[in-house]
C-alpha positions, 0 to 999 in steps of 0.5 A: 110764328111757325117756320116751315121745314121742306123735307125732300126725299128721293126714294128708291127701293133700297134707300131714301136720300133725305134733306131739309131746306129751311127757306128763310135761311136758304140753307139745307140741313141734315142731309142723310141716306137711310134704309128703305123703311118708313120707321127710319124716315119717321125717326129722322123726322122726330129728330129734326123735330127736336132740334128745330123745335115743336114750333116747326112744321115739316112738310115732306115730299117725294117723287111718285115711282115704283115704290108706291104710296106706303111711305106717304100713308105712314107719314100721313098716319104720324102727323105729317104733311106729305106730297107725292110729286108727279115726275113730269111736273118737275122742271129740272134747269139747264144746269142740272147735269149732276144727278145723284141721290143727294142732289135729287133730295135737295132739289125735291126739298127746294121744289116743295118750297117753291111749289113748282109741282103737281102732286099725284092722286094717292089711291086708297089701300082698297083701290090699290088692291083692286088695281093690282088684282086687275094688272094680275088678271090682265097679265095671266090673260096674256100668258093663257093666250100665249100658252094657247098659241104655243099649244096650237102651232105644236099641235099643227106641226105634229098632227097628221090630218 
């Protein structure tokens, strides 16, 4: 029978903290901090696959955030199962006082096992490009409006009627 290894990843701009959780042993394995690159995560997952054998299934997950969905797309493309977890759906216990990357990666790995989360809808690259364009356009419109107000105020103060 195929065993499932749950891989929690605490994702940041500069680094990823990764941790494997094996539910049948209730044990964490291979806790590691790597540079924030998909190829580093893929290399990590390959080494985990070699260690546990080809009959194990790796289920990866990380919390949605400002880093986007690039890691998700790369993992899916490489053939791994991955979910992006909605941060609002995570239920931290009352004794969750210590907060660091290692603890968060462990928490995410165990949350994947308990399925006590909601996943977010991952947009396609095309949809993401449209969103980015709309955000940029809105931002430029706000800047233009502000520049017009500044110019009108200047002209009002300095022009004689």
